[in-house]
C-alpha positions in Angstrom: -26.3 -27.5 -62.4 -26.5 -27.7 -58.6 -28.6 -25.9 -56.1 -27.1 -22.6 -54.9 -25.9 -22.3 -51.4 -28.5 -19.7 -50.7 -31.3 -22.0 -51.8 -30.0 -24.7 -49.6 -29.9 -22.3 -46.6 -33.4 -21.1 -47.3 -34.7 -24.7 -47.3 -32.7 -25.6 -44.2 -34.1 -22.5 -42.4 -37.7 -23.5 -43.5 -37.1 -27.0 -42.2 -35.8 -25.7 -38.8 -38.9 -23.5 -38.5 -41.2 -26.3 -39.3 -39.5 -28.6 -36.8 -39.7 -25.9 -34.1 -43.4 -25.3 -34.7 -44.1 -29.0 -34.7 -42.2 -29.5 -31.5 -44.0 -26.6 -29.8 -47.4 -27.8 -30.8 -46.7 -31.4 -30.0 -45.4 -30.6 -26.5 -48.5 -28.6 -25.7 -50.8 -31.2 -27.0 -48.9 -33.9 -25.2 -49.2 -32.1 -21.9 -53.0 -31.4 -22.3 -53.9 -34.8 -23.6 -51.8 -36.7 -21.1 -52.9 -34.8 -18.0 -56.5 -34.3 -19.0 -57.3 -37.6 -20.8 -54.6 -40.1 -20.3 -53.7 -40.1 -24.0 -50.5 -39.4 -25.9 -50.6 -37.3 -29.1 -50.0 -40.3 -31.2 -52.7 -42.2 -29.5 -55.1 -39.3 -30.1 -53.9 -39.2 -33.8 -54.6 -42.9 -34.3 -58.0 -42.7 -32.7 -58.8 -39.6 -34.7 -57.8 -41.2 -37.9 -60.0 -44.2 -37.1 -63.0 -41.9 -36.3 -62.8 -40.4 -39.7 -63.3 -43.7 -41.5 -66.6 -45.3 -42.5 -67.1 -48.1 -40.1 -64.6 -46.6 -37.6 -61.9 -49.0 -38.8 -58.7 -49.2 -41.0 -56.2 -51.8 -42.0 -53.1 -51.8 -39.8 -50.9 -50.7 -42.7 -53.2 -47.7 -43.4 -53.2 -46.8 -39.7 -49.4 -46.9 -39.7 -49.3 -44.4 -42.6 -51.9 -42.2 -41.0 -49.9 -42.0 -37.8 -46.5 -41.8 -39.5 -45.3 -44.9 -37.6 -43.5 -48.0 -38.5 -45.5 -51.3 -38.6 -44.0 -52.5 -35.4 -44.6 -49.2 -33.6 -48.2 -49.3 -34.8 -48.6 -52.8 -33.5 -47.3 -51.8 -30.1 -49.5 -48.7 -30.0 -52.6 -50.7 -31.0 -51.8 -53.3 -28.3 -51.7 -50.6 -25.7 -55.0 -49.0 -26.8 -56.6 -52.4 -27.2 -55.6 -53.4 -23.6 -57.3 -50.2 -22.4 -60.5 -51.1 -24.4 -60.2 -48.2 -26.8 -59.5 -50.2 -29.9 -60.2 -53.7 -31.1 -58.9 -55.8 -34.0 -61.1 -57.7 -36.4 -60.4 -60.0 -39.3 -61.2 -58.6 -42.7 -64.3 -60.4 -44.1 -63.0 -60.5 -47.7 -59.4 -61.2 -46.9 -58.9 -63.5 -43.9 -55.2 -62.4 -43.7 -56.1 -58.8 -43.3 -56.7 -57.3 -39.9 -58.6 -54.1 -39.2 -58.2 -51.9 -36.2 -61.5 -50.5 -35.1 -62.4 -47.8 -32.6 -64.6 -49.2 -29.8 -67.5 -47.4 -28.1 -65.2 -46.5 -25.2 -62.6 -45.2 -27.7 -65.2 -43.0 -29.4 -66.3 -41.7 -26.0 -62.6 -41.0 -25.0 -62.0 -39.3 -28.3 -65.1 -37.2 -28.1 -64.1 -36.0 -24.6 -60.5 -35.2 -25.7 -61.2 -33.6 -29.0 -62.3 -30.1 -27.7 -59.2 -29.8 -25.5 -57.0 -30.9 -28.4 -58.6 -28.4 -30.8 -58.4 -25.6 -28.2 -54.7 -26.2 -27.5 -53.9 -26.5 -31.2 -55.7 -23.2 -31.9 -53.9 -21.4 -29.1 -50.5 -22.8 -30.2 -51.1 -21.7 -33.8 -52.3 -18.3 -32.6 -49.1 -17.9 -30.6 -47.0 -19.1 -33.5 -48.7 -16.5 -35.7 -47.3 -13.8 -33.5 -43.7 -15.1 -33.7 -41.8 -13.8 -36.7 -40.0 -17.1 -37.3 -43.2 -19.2 -37.4 -45.9 -16.7 -38.5 -46.0 -17.7 -42.2 -46.3 -21.4 -41.3 -49.0 -20.8 -38.7 -50.9 -18.7 -41.3 -50.6 -21.5 -43.9 -51.9 -24.0 -41.4 -54.9 -21.9 -40.5 -56.1 -21.0 -43.9 
């Protein structure tokens, strides 16, 4: 037995709403982080993921999953952040083939400065989305 046309339409509508909300939030965050801190959203996401780890580091494969990036895109991103002194790579002590990406002191400082603006813009975008009928239920879900 297949899925009814109505169920397919409901899912498609939900997906479109989610995509629209994501695009709206990401655009606002991108503008704020870029102009105020010289960071992209994905750069902030990577640095934030690293900051939440014990020792401030993760394997490259873990980082790729955390940022929803391909391994090659993660490598390019880490290269950019490393050239700016925000990240560094270190060899894994117990597996010499493994490479960790680690947030530097400069990276922690940049993240600390950017986080309040990120959080403020995210909160404002979700508040606006909660007043829009098409995205209100998603915004409510994300804020509870």
